[in-house]
C-alpha positions as CSV (number, residue, x, y, z in Angstrom):
1,M,-43.7,-4.7,-18.5
2,K,-44.1,-6.6,-15.3
3,M,-42.4,-5.0,-12.3
4,Y,-41.3,-6.9,-9.2
5,N,-39.7,-6.1,-5.9
6,I,-36.7,-7.8,-4.3
7,T,-37.3,-6.5,-0.8
8,D,-36.3,-9.8,0.8
9,L,-32.9,-9.6,-1.0
10,L,-31.8,-6.0,-0.5
11,G,-34.2,-4.7,2.1
12,T,-35.5,-2.1,-0.2
13,S,-38.0,-1.9,-3.1
14,I,-36.3,-1.9,-6.5
15,A,-38.2,-1.9,-9.7
16,A,-36.6,-4.3,-12.0
17,D,-37.3,-5.0,-15.7
18,E,-37.6,-8.7,-16.4
19,E,-36.4,-8.1,-19.9
20,D,-33.0,-6.7,-18.7
21,P,-30.6,-9.6,-18.7
22,W,-28.1,-7.7,-16.6
23,H,-30.4,-7.0,-13.7
24,L,-29.9,-10.1,-11.6
25,P,-26.2,-10.6,-12.4
26,L,-25.4,-7.0,-11.4
27,I,-27.3,-7.4,-8.1
28,L,-25.5,-10.7,-7.3
29,F,-22.1,-9.2,-8.2
30,F,-22.8,-6.2,-6.0
31,L,-24.0,-8.2,-3.1
32,A,-21.0,-10.5,-3.3
33,A,-18.6,-7.5,-3.3
34,V,-20.5,-6.0,-0.3
35,A,-20.6,-9.3,1.6
36,T,-16.8,-9.8,1.0
37,N,-16.0,-6.3,2.2
38,S,-18.2,-6.8,5.3
39,L,-16.2,-9.9,6.2
40,Y,-12.9,-8.1,6.1
41,M,-14.4,-4.9,7.7
42,L,-15.4,-7.0,10.7
43,S,-11.8,-8.2,11.1
44,R,-10.3,-4.8,10.7
45,W,-12.9,-3.1,13.1
46,I,-12.0,-5.7,15.7
47,N,-8.3,-4.9,15.3
48,L,-8.9,-1.2,15.4
49,I,-11.1,-1.4,18.5
50,A,-8.6,-3.8,20.2
51,A,-5.7,-1.4,19.4
52,I,-7.5,1.6,20.8
53,I,-8.6,-0.2,24.0
54,S,-5.3,-1.9,24.7
55,T,-3.4,1.3,24.4
56,R,-6.0,3.6,26.1
57,F,-6.4,5.6,22.9
58,F,-2.7,5.3,22.2
59,T,-1.8,7.2,25.4
60,D,-0.1,4.3,27.3
61,D,3.6,4.1,27.9
62,P,5.1,1.0,26.2
63,R,8.5,1.7,27.9
64,I,7.3,0.3,31.2
65,Q,8.5,-3.3,30.5
66,A,12.0,-2.1,29.4
67,D,12.3,0.2,32.4
68,T,11.2,-2.5,34.8
69,V,13.7,-5.2,33.7
70,Q,17.2,-4.0,34.2
71,F,20.2,-6.2,33.5
72,F,23.3,-5.9,35.7
73,P,26.5,-5.3,33.7
74,G,27.7,-8.5,32.2
75,E,24.3,-10.3,32.8
76,E,22.8,-9.5,29.4
77,P,21.9,-12.5,27.3
78,H,23.9,-13.2,24.2
79,V,22.2,-11.9,21.0
80,T,23.0,-12.6,17.3
81,I,22.0,-10.1,14.7
82,Q,21.4,-11.7,11.3
83,I,21.4,-9.4,8.2
84,C,20.1,-11.1,5.0
85,T,21.3,-9.5,1.8
86,Y,21.3,-10.3,-1.9
87,N,23.0,-7.7,-4.2
88,E,22.0,-4.8,-2.1
89,G,25.2,-2.9,-1.8
90,R,23.6,0.5,-1.8
91,V,21.9,0.0,1.5
92,V,23.6,-2.9,3.4
93,E,26.7,-0.9,4.5
94,E,24.6,1.5,6.6
95,T,22.7,-1.4,8.0
96,I,25.9,-3.2,9.1
97,A,27.1,0.0,10.7
98,R,23.9,0.5,12.6
99,A,23.9,-3.1,13.8
100,C,27.5,-2.9,15.0
101,S,26.8,0.4,16.8
102,V,23.9,-0.9,18.9
103,D,23.9,-0.3,22.6
104,W,24.8,-3.8,23.8
105,P,28.0,-5.3,25.3
106,W,30.4,-6.3,22.5
107,N,31.2,-9.6,24.2
108,K,27.5,-10.5,24.2
109,L,26.9,-9.5,20.6
110,S,27.5,-11.3,17.3
111,V,26.6,-10.0,13.8
112,H,26.1,-12.4,10.9
113,V,25.8,-11.0,7.4
114,L,24.1,-13.8,5.4
115,D,25.3,-12.8,2.0
116,D,23.9,-14.4,-1.1
117,S,25.2,-11.7,-3.4
118,T,26.5,-12.6,-6.9
119,D,27.4,-9.0,-7.9
120,L,31.1,-8.5,-7.3
121,T,30.6,-4.9,-6.3
122,C,28.1,-5.8,-3.6
123,V,30.4,-8.6,-2.4
124,Q,33.3,-6.1,-2.1
125,I,31.1,-3.6,-0.1
126,V,30.0,-6.3,2.4
127,S,33.5,-7.7,2.8
128,S,35.0,-4.3,3.3
129,A,32.4,-3.3,5.9
130,V,32.8,-6.6,7.8
131,A,36.6,-6.2,7.8
132,N,36.3,-2.6,9.0
133,W,34.1,-3.5,12.0
134,N,36.2,-6.6,12.8
135,E,39.2,-4.3,13.3
136,R,37.2,-2.4,15.8
137,G,36.6,-5.5,17.9
138,I,33.0,-6.4,16.8
139,D,32.3,-10.1,16.4
140,I,31.0,-9.9,12.8
141,S,31.3,-12.3,9.9
142,R,30.2,-12.6,6.3
143,R,28.6,-16.0,5.8
144,T,27.9,-17.5,2.4
145,R,26.7,-20.8,1.0
146,P,27.2,-22.8,-2.2
147,N,23.9,-21.9,-3.8
148,R,20.7,-19.9,-3.3
149,K,18.4,-22.8,-2.6
150,G,15.3,-21.6,-0.9
151,Y,16.3,-17.9,-1.4
152,K,16.0,-15.9,1.8
153,A,14.3,-18.7,3.8
154,G,17.0,-21.1,2.6
155,N,19.7,-18.6,3.6
156,L,18.3,-18.4,7.1
157,F,17.8,-22.2,7.3
158,H,21.4,-22.9,6.1
159,H,23.0,-20.7,8.8
160,F,20.5,-21.4,11.7
161,D,22.6,-24.1,13.4
162,S,25.7,-21.8,13.5
163,V,23.8,-19.4,15.8
164,Q,24.9,-19.9,19.4
165,S,22.8,-17.2,21.0
166,E,19.4,-17.6,22.7
167,F,18.0,-14.7,20.8
168,I,18.2,-13.7,17.2
169,A,17.5,-10.2,15.8
170,M,16.4,-10.3,12.2
171,L,17.2,-7.4,9.8
172,D,16.8,-6.9,6.1
173,A,19.6,-5.2,4.1
174,D,17.9,-1.8,4.3
175,H,16.9,-1.9,8.0
176,R,18.5,0.8,10.1
177,M,18.5,-0.4,13.7
178,E,18.2,2.3,16.4
179,P,20.9,2.2,19.1
180,D,18.4,1.3,21.9
181,F,16.7,-1.5,19.8
182,L,18.0,-4.4,21.9
183,R,17.6,-2.5,25.2
184,R,13.9,-2.1,24.4
185,T,13.1,-5.5,22.9
186,I,15.2,-8.1,24.9
187,P,13.5,-7.2,28.3
188,S,10.2,-8.3,26.9
189,F,11.5,-11.9,27.1
190,F,12.0,-11.6,30.9
191,D,9.8,-10.8,33.9
192,E,10.5,-8.1,36.5
193,N,12.6,-10.5,38.5
194,G,14.8,-11.3,35.6
195,N,13.4,-14.7,35.0
196,T,12.9,-15.7,31.4
197,K,9.3,-15.9,30.1
198,D,9.6,-19.1,28.0
199,E,6.2,-18.6,26.3
200,I,7.4,-15.4,24.6
201,G,8.7,-16.4,21.2
202,M,9.1,-13.2,19.3
203,V,9.1,-9.4,19.8
204,Q,8.3,-7.2,16.8
205,A,9.0,-3.5,16.3
206,P,7.2,-1.3,13.8
207,W,8.7,0.3,10.8
208,G,9.7,3.9,10.0
209,Y,10.8,5.1,6.5
210,Y,13.8,7.3,5.7
211,N,12.4,8.0,2.2
212,A,8.7,8.5,3.0
213,E,8.7,12.0,1.4
214,Q,10.5,11.0,-1.7
215,N,7.5,11.1,-4.0
216,F,3.7,10.6,-4.1
217,L,4.0,6.8,-4.2
218,T,6.2,6.6,-1.1
219,R,3.8,8.8,0.8
220,C,0.9,6.5,0.0
221,D,2.9,3.3,0.7
222,A,4.2,4.6,4.0
223,L,0.7,5.3,5.2
224,A,-0.5,1.9,4.1
225,L,2.3,0.2,6.0
226,D,1.7,2.5,9.0
227,I,-1.9,1.4,9.1
228,H,-0.8,-2.2,9.1
229,H,1.5,-1.6,12.1
230,V,-0.6,0.9,14.1
231,V,-3.9,-0.8,13.7
232,E,-3.5,-4.4,12.6
233,Q,-0.4,-5.5,14.4
234,T,-1.2,-3.6,17.6
235,G,-4.8,-5.0,17.5
236,R,-3.8,-8.6,16.8
237,A,-1.2,-8.6,19.5
238,A,-3.7,-7.2,22.1
239,A,-6.6,-9.5,21.1
240,Y,-4.8,-12.8,20.3
241,G,-1.1,-12.6,21.3
242,C,-0.5,-13.7,17.7
243,F,0.4,-11.7,14.6
244,G,2.6,-12.2,11.5
245,F,6.3,-11.5,11.8
246,N,7.2,-8.7,9.4
247,G,10.4,-10.4,8.2
248,T,12.6,-7.7,9.7
249,G,12.9,-5.5,12.8
250,G,12.1,-8.2,15.3
251,V,13.8,-10.5,17.8
252,W,13.1,-14.3,17.9
253,R,13.8,-16.8,20.6
254,K,15.9,-19.5,18.9
255,A,13.9,-22.2,20.5
256,A,10.7,-20.8,19.1
257,I,12.1,-21.0,15.5
258,K,13.2,-24.6,16.1
259,H,9.9,-25.7,17.6
260,G,7.9,-23.9,14.9
261,G,9.6,-26.1,12.3
262,G,12.4,-23.8,11.3
263,W,12.6,-21.7,8.2
264,S,10.7,-23.2,5.3
265,W,10.7,-22.2,1.7
266,D,7.4,-23.6,0.5
267,S,6.2,-19.9,0.6
268,V,7.8,-16.6,-0.3
269,T,6.5,-15.2,3.0
270,E,8.4,-17.6,5.3
271,D,8.1,-15.1,8.2
272,V,4.3,-15.3,8.3
273,A,4.3,-19.1,8.0
274,L,6.8,-19.5,10.9
275,S,4.7,-17.1,13.1
276,Y,1.6,-19.2,12.9
277,Q,3.4,-22.5,13.3
278,A,5.3,-21.1,16.4
279,Y,2.0,-19.9,17.9
280,L,0.5,-23.4,17.5
281,K,3.4,-24.7,19.5
282,G,2.4,-22.5,22.4
283,Y,4.5,-19.4,21.9
284,R,3.1,-15.8,22.2
285,F,4.3,-12.6,20.6
286,I,4.8,-9.1,21.8
287,Y,4.4,-5.9,19.7
288,L,6.3,-2.8,20.8
289,R,4.6,0.0,18.9
290,D,6.8,2.9,20.0
291,I,10.3,1.9,18.6
292,P,10.1,2.3,14.8
293,Q,13.1,1.2,12.9
294,L,13.9,2.9,9.6
295,L,13.9,1.2,6.3
296,E,13.1,2.0,2.7
297,V,9.7,1.9,0.9
298,P,9.7,1.3,-2.9
299,G,10.3,4.6,-4.7
300,N,9.0,3.5,-8.1
301,I,5.9,1.7,-9.3
302,L,7.8,-1.4,-10.6
303,A,9.4,-2.1,-7.2
304,H,6.1,-1.4,-5.5
305,I,4.2,-3.8,-7.6
306,Q,6.9,-6.5,-7.3
307,Q,6.9,-6.2,-3.5
308,K,3.1,-6.3,-3.1
309,H,2.9,-9.2,-5.6
310,R,5.3,-11.2,-3.5
311,W,3.5,-10.5,-0.3
312,T,0.1,-11.4,-1.7
313,K,1.3,-14.5,-3.4
314,G,3.1,-15.6,-0.2
315,F,0.1,-15.1,2.0
316,F,-2.0,-17.4,-0.2
317,Q,0.8,-19.9,-0.3
318,V,0.7,-19.9,3.5
319,L,-3.1,-20.3,3.3
320,R,-2.7,-23.3,1.1
321,H,0.0,-25.0,3.1
322,S,-0.6,-24.0,6.7
323,Y,-4.2,-22.8,7.2
324,W,-5.6,-26.3,7.7
325,S,-3.3,-26.9,10.7
326,I,-4.6,-23.6,12.1
327,L,-8.2,-24.6,11.4
328,V,-8.0,-28.0,13.2
329,S,-5.8,-26.9,16.1
330,R,-7.3,-26.8,19.6
331,K,-4.8,-24.1,20.6
332,A,-6.3,-21.6,18.2
333,G,-9.7,-20.3,19.1
334,A,-12.5,-19.5,16.6
335,A,-11.7,-15.8,16.7
336,L,-8.1,-16.4,15.8
337,K,-9.0,-18.8,13.0
338,F,-11.2,-16.1,11.5
339,E,-8.5,-13.5,11.9
340,A,-5.9,-15.7,10.4
341,F,-8.1,-16.3,7.4
342,C,-8.8,-12.6,6.9
343,H,-5.1,-11.9,7.4
344,L,-3.9,-14.3,4.8
345,T,-6.6,-13.5,2.2
346,G,-6.7,-9.7,2.9
347,A,-5.7,-8.8,-0.6
348,I,-9.2,-9.6,-1.8
349,Q,-10.6,-6.7,0.3
350,Y,-9.6,-3.9,-2.0
351,T,-10.6,-5.8,-5.1
352,A,-14.1,-6.1,-3.6
353,L,-14.0,-2.4,-2.6
354,M,-13.4,-1.4,-6.2
355,I,-16.1,-3.7,-7.5
356,A,-18.7,-2.2,-5.1
357,L,-17.8,1.4,-6.0
358,F,-17.5,0.7,-9.8
359,L,-20.8,-1.1,-9.9
360,Y,-22.9,1.7,-8.4
361,P,-23.1,3.9,-11.6
362,I,-23.9,0.8,-13.6
363,L,-26.6,-0.3,-11.2
364,V,-28.3,3.1,-11.4
365,L,-28.2,3.1,-15.2
366,H,-30.0,-0.3,-15.0
367,G,-32.7,1.2,-12.8
368,I,-31.3,-0.3,-9.5
369,D,-31.1,2.4,-7.0
370,G,-32.3,2.3,-3.3
371,P,-31.1,3.2,0.2
372,F,-29.4,-0.1,0.6
373,V,-27.4,0.2,-2.6
374,K,-26.4,3.8,-1.7
375,G,-25.2,2.9,1.7
376,A,-23.5,-0.3,0.7
377,S,-21.6,1.5,-2.0
378,L,-19.8,3.8,0.4
379,F,-19.6,1.4,3.4
380,P,-16.3,-0.3,2.2
381,I,-14.3,3.0,2.6
382,V,-15.5,3.8,6.1
383,E,-13.1,1.6,8.0
384,P,-10.0,2.3,5.9
385,F,-10.7,6.0,6.3
386,M,-11.1,5.7,10.1
387,S,-7.9,3.6,10.3
388,G,-6.1,6.2,8.3
389,I,-7.2,9.0,10.6
390,V,-6.2,7.0,13.7
391,T,-2.8,6.1,12.2
392,C,-1.9,9.7,11.2
393,Y,-2.2,10.8,14.8
394,A,-1.2,7.6,16.7
395,K,1.9,6.6,14.7
396,H,5.2,6.9,16.7
397,S,7.6,8.6,14.4
398,G,10.8,7.8,16.2
399,P,13.9,10.0,16.6
400,E,14.6,10.1,12.9
401,G,11.1,9.7,11.5
402,Q,8.7,12.0,9.7
403,Y,5.3,13.4,10.9
404,R,6.4,14.3,14.4
405,G,4.4,17.5,14.7
406,F,0.6,18.1,14.8
407,L,0.5,20.0,11.5
408,S,2.5,17.5,9.6
409,R,0.2,14.7,10.9
410,T,-2.8,16.8,9.9
411,R,-1.4,17.4,6.4
412,R,-1.0,13.6,6.1
413,L,-4.8,13.2,6.2
414,A,-4.8,14.3,2.5
415,I,-3.1,11.0,1.6
416,I,-5.8,8.8,3.0
417,L,-8.1,8.8,-0.1
418,P,-5.2,8.4,-2.6
419,Y,-3.9,5.5,-0.4
420,I,-7.3,3.8,-0.7
421,A,-7.3,4.4,-4.4
422,L,-3.8,3.1,-4.9
423,N,-4.6,-0.1,-3.1
424,A,-7.7,-0.6,-5.1
425,A,-5.9,0.2,-8.4
426,M,-3.6,-2.7,-7.6
427,C,-6.6,-5.1,-7.8
428,L,-5.6,-6.8,-11.1
429,F,-2.0,-7.3,-10.0
430,R,-3.2,-8.7,-6.7
431,T,-5.6,-11.0,-8.4
432,K,-2.8,-12.4,-10.5
433,A,-0.8,-12.9,-7.3
434,V,-3.7,-14.6,-5.6
435,L,-4.0,-17.1,-8.5
436,E,-0.3,-17.8,-8.4
437,G,-0.4,-18.3,-4.7
438,L,-3.3,-20.8,-4.9
439,F,-2.2,-22.8,-7.9
440,S,1.5,-22.2,-8.6
441,S,4.3,-24.0,-6.9
442,D,6.8,-21.3,-7.9
443,V,8.5,-19.9,-4.7
444,T,11.1,-17.7,-6.4
445,F,11.9,-14.8,-4.0
446,L,12.2,-11.6,-5.9
447,T,14.1,-9.0,-3.8
448,T,12.7,-5.5,-3.8
449,P,15.1,-3.1,-5.5
450,K,16.4,-0.5,-3.1
451,E,18.2,2.8,-3.6
452,G,19.3,3.8,-0.1
453,I,18.0,7.4,-0.4
454,S,18.0,9.2,2.9
455,D,17.8,12.7,1.6
456,E,14.6,13.5,-0.3
457,R,16.4,16.2,-2.3
458,K,18.6,13.7,-4.0
459,K,17.1,13.0,-7.4
460,V,17.4,9.4,-8.5
461,N,16.3,8.0,-11.8
462,P,13.7,5.3,-11.0
463,L,14.7,3.5,-14.2
464,R,18.0,2.6,-12.5
465,S,16.3,0.4,-9.9
466,A,13.6,-0.6,-12.3
467,N,16.1,-2.6,-14.3
468,K,16.4,-5.0,-11.4
469,V,12.7,-5.9,-11.6
470,V,11.9,-9.3,-13.2
471,R,10.1,-8.8,-16.6
472,K,7.1,-10.9,-17.3
473,L,4.7,-10.8,-20.2
474,A,1.8,-11.6,-17.9
475,D,2.5,-8.4,-15.9
476,D,2.3,-6.4,-19.1
477,I,-1.1,-8.0,-20.0
478,T,-2.3,-7.2,-16.5
479,A,-1.3,-3.5,-16.8
480,V,-3.1,-3.2,-20.2
481,G,-6.1,-4.8,-18.6
482,G,-6.0,-2.2,-15.8
483,L,-5.9,0.6,-18.4
484,A,-8.8,-0.9,-20.2
485,L,-10.8,-1.2,-16.9
486,G,-10.1,2.4,-16.1
487,L,-11.2,3.6,-19.6
488,H,-14.3,1.5,-19.4
489,Q,-15.3,2.9,-16.0
490,V,-14.6,6.5,-17.2
491,L,-17.1,6.1,-20.0
492,F,-19.7,4.8,-17.5
493,I,-19.1,7.6,-15.1
494,V,-19.6,10.2,-17.9
495,V,-22.8,8.7,-19.1
496,Y,-24.0,8.3,-15.5
497,D,-23.1,12.0,-14.8
498,V,-25.0,13.2,-17.8
499,R,-28.1,11.2,-17.2
500,H,-28.3,11.6,-13.4
501,P,-27.2,15.1,-12.3
502,W,-26.1,15.1,-8.7
503,N,-28.2,16.9,-6.1
504,D,-26.8,15.8,-2.8
505,A,-23.5,14.9,-1.0
506,F,-23.9,11.2,-1.7
507,E,-24.0,11.6,-5.5
508,A,-21.0,13.9,-5.3
509,A,-19.1,11.4,-3.2
510,I,-19.8,8.6,-5.6
511,R,-18.4,10.6,-8.5
512,L,-15.4,11.7,-6.5
513,L,-14.5,8.2,-5.5
514,N,-15.0,6.7,-8.9
515,I,-12.9,9.3,-10.7
516,L,-10.2,8.9,-8.0
517,L,-10.1,5.2,-8.6
518,C,-10.0,5.7,-12.4
519,C,-7.1,8.1,-12.0
520,S,-5.3,5.6,-9.8
521,L,-5.9,2.8,-12.3
522,F,-4.4,5.0,-15.1
523,W,-1.5,6.1,-12.8
524,V,-0.5,2.6,-11.6
525,N,-0.8,0.7,-14.9
526,S,0.5,3.4,-17.3
527,N,3.5,4.1,-15.1
528,F,4.2,0.4,-14.8
529,L,4.5,0.2,-18.6
530,I,6.4,3.5,-19.0
531,E,9.0,2.6,-16.4
532,K,9.4,-1.0,-17.7
533,H,9.4,-0.5,-21.5
534,K,11.3,2.0,-23.6
535,W,8.5,1.9,-26.3
536,A,5.9,3.0,-23.7
537,R,8.1,5.9,-22.6
538,N,8.5,7.0,-26.3
539,L,4.8,6.6,-26.8
540,S,4.0,8.7,-23.8
541,H,6.2,11.5,-25.0
542,V,4.6,11.5,-28.5
543,L,1.0,11.5,-27.1
544,R,1.9,14.3,-24.6
545,H,3.0,16.5,-27.5
546,L,0.3,15.5,-30.0
547,Y,-2.7,16.4,-27.8
548,R,-1.3,19.9,-27.4
549,L,-1.7,20.7,-31.1
550,P,-5.5,20.8,-31.3
551,L,-5.7,22.5,-27.9
552,M,-3.4,25.2,-29.0
553,L,-5.4,25.7,-32.2
554,C,-8.5,26.1,-30.1
555,A,-6.6,28.5,-27.8
556,S,-5.7,30.7,-30.7
557,R,-9.4,31.0,-31.7
558,T,-10.2,31.8,-28.0
559,V,-7.7,34.6,-27.8
560,N,-9.3,36.3,-30.8
561,S,-12.8,36.0,-29.5
562,S,-12.2,37.9,-26.2
563,I,-14.3,35.7,-23.9
564,Q,-15.7,37.1,-20.7
565,L,-15.4,34.6,-17.8
566,S,-17.4,34.5,-14.5
567,A,-15.8,34.0,-11.1
568,S,-16.6,30.3,-11.0
569,D,-15.0,29.9,-14.4
570,W,-11.8,31.4,-13.2
571,W,-11.8,29.0,-10.2
572,N,-12.3,26.1,-12.6
573,I,-9.4,27.4,-14.8
574,Y,-7.1,27.6,-11.7
575,F,-8.1,24.1,-10.5
576,L,-7.8,22.5,-13.9
577,S,-4.4,23.9,-14.5
578,K,-3.3,22.6,-11.1
579,L,-4.7,19.2,-12.0
580,Y,-2.8,19.2,-15.2
581,F,0.5,19.9,-13.7
582,H,0.0,17.6,-10.7
583,F,-0.8,14.6,-13.0
584,R,1.7,15.6,-15.6
585,G,4.5,14.9,-13.2
586,L,3.0,11.7,-11.8
587,M,1.0,10.0,-14.5
588,N,2.4,10.7,-18.0
589,L,0.0,8.7,-20.1
590,S,-2.7,9.0,-17.5
591,A,-2.4,12.8,-17.6
592,L,-3.7,12.5,-21.2
593,W,-6.7,10.4,-20.2
594,N,-7.7,12.7,-17.3
595,L,-7.2,15.9,-19.3
596,L,-9.2,14.6,-22.3
597,L,-12.0,13.4,-19.9
598,L,-12.2,16.9,-18.3
599,V,-12.3,18.5,-21.8
600,W,-14.7,16.0,-23.3
601,I,-17.4,16.5,-20.7
602,R,-17.5,20.2,-21.6
603,V,-18.5,19.4,-25.2
604,P,-22.3,19.3,-26.0
605,F,-23.5,15.8,-26.2
606,P,-25.9,14.4,-28.8
607,T,-29.6,14.8,-28.3
608,G,-30.9,12.6,-25.5
609,W,-27.7,12.6,-23.4
610,G,-28.8,15.4,-21.1
611,S,-29.2,19.1,-21.3
612,N,-26.2,21.3,-22.0
613,K,-27.1,23.6,-19.2
614,G,-27.4,20.8,-16.6
615,L,-24.1,19.4,-17.8
616,R,-22.4,22.7,-17.4
617,Q,-23.7,23.2,-13.9
618,R,-23.4,19.6,-12.5
619,S,-20.7,18.1,-14.7
620,L,-18.1,15.7,-13.5
621,A,-15.5,18.4,-14.0
622,K,-17.1,20.5,-11.3
623,V,-17.2,17.6,-8.9
624,V,-13.5,16.9,-9.5
625,C,-12.4,20.5,-9.4
626,D,-14.4,21.5,-6.3
627,M,-13.7,18.4,-4.2
628,V,-10.6,16.4,-5.4
629,L,-8.3,19.3,-6.3
630,S,-8.8,21.1,-3.0
631,F,-6.4,18.7,-1.3
632,L,-4.2,18.2,-4.4
633,L,-3.3,21.9,-3.9
634,L,-1.1,20.8,-1.0
635,W,1.5,20.0,-3.6
636,R,3.1,23.1,-5.0
637,E,3.2,23.2,-8.8
638,T,4.2,25.7,-11.5
639,W,1.7,28.1,-13.1
640,F,1.6,27.7,-16.9
641,P,0.0,30.8,-18.5
642,P,-0.7,29.3,-22.0
643,L,-2.9,26.6,-20.4
644,L,-5.1,29.4,-19.2
645,E,-6.1,30.3,-22.7
646,V,-6.8,26.7,-23.5
647,M,-9.1,26.4,-20.5
648,K,-10.9,29.6,-21.4
649,F,-12.0,28.1,-24.6
650,W,-13.2,24.7,-23.2
651,L,-15.0,26.2,-20.2
652,N,-17.2,28.2,-22.5
653,P,-18.8,25.9,-25.0
654,V,-21.4,28.5,-25.9
655,T,-18.7,30.6,-27.7
656,R,-17.2,27.5,-29.4
657,P,-17.5,27.5,-33.2
658,T,-19.9,24.8,-34.4
659,G,-17.9,24.1,-37.6
């Protein structure tokens, strides 16, 4: 066999078999994933560094502007608060109450509830709240229109001319405004002498979350959104004076909306489209990072996927319709054009991350293994991990937010890797959204279902809000594809682990990240099907009971054989049982896959698959137990004694009957 080096391509000598048809395609796919990640990493590193420098390592005092500009009584500008709602009766009443209780003169404040609701109960809730605050002297009105043309953007466009104020505060139906919100944001539109700064078009406040501790999904989602606000928004505001409006929790100058072309519904992310168009008209934006306003993050996987799908699809619609005007504009520098492209196409980043990590075991099995390949495999997670650490300690929690103490912020570090895995596991759904954004003209705005949970102790059935999610066959096919991808990668990891026992930290990290991504794939896609379809829920219950039968039979043999266990075996039993209960509550179907995987790799493999001794000492189960489960123990679970007997049997394959 003729061997050749591709030093010029990878910077390392890799022996390649010319007869292997997968050799070159695997290298090209891997390089494409690494190059794509490098592109987005550059953008995110710039934002991270800009955020750190502009805030002096997040030690500055953003209140200086608000304290400098003081309005004399009666000289405050008139402000209109617009609340967009569509069948969101569970949350909008509290939002109306917060908006009407804001610290601002009542004669300089108007509240418009732009209600597109078709549900009579929601209409009654809004009407009752509006009438109640009207009786208290607040200028508040419920405004409707004949149809839902343009959805949220059409609602804002329809009522834009009725706004008489110079400034418009935008709120979603679940956004709980803090009392000092206007006192902190409006001064940013003025200088210290009280003169208006006409170039300031919008002021954005970050988000807080009143249900961040509801479940594992909300913890991960809250961290992802916090990274967006702490790192990306702060960095873009400091480096370019331009960033995307988040759709809620901000104040617009009415003239900036008008000069930016108004609210357009050729995209489902009309807020981002307007932001870039207003910037090209000469307006600049200010981000106030220390006044988070509470809202709700999706509490179930259906709502989570629907929200992220809409955002991804909308960004690519903006790319298709508006990026050319950014690219040819002389008001946008080269750096901003690059940042706008990375911002609008950022969903590709985690897909490329998953490809790079998933390809490494396959590359090694094909004889492609060198320093460059090793380094490039882990490079994509460096920046997300650093951004997560910075966010955990730099995030302003607000008066009602979570993570206000040092210990709570430190405990939050355990969510960083699951957050990365969750974003990567959404790759197929995001890819579907990318294709729709690029090639579909559908601009249907799917409102994220909300429950209005403010007390984490309240138990709410996720299926109640899941019924509001639009059901599409393409989503089911995508979820099945995600399960197939996870199963495919699990098999590759097992074979890789058997043939290449790990001897250093890098090999352990590769196994850790791959199994974490596989678990996340099973979790996201199986829960999507389970929460969406009754047949999937029934199937999960059947499978969960069926796999106990052979395990309990094995356990009965184990009890009769009086096995002696070592200290390391007891630790493995403890960790495996914790893993079982942690995933049992979160994954359902995926708990089956993970448990079967951990059990299967304890079974002796056929000849040629690796030694049984090496498998026992360096198996994937050891890697998962010793590294992943150390931080999963942060969640308190219940000890299940019968599981101990099952694990005794499987952790000792030497005593297992051969028949």
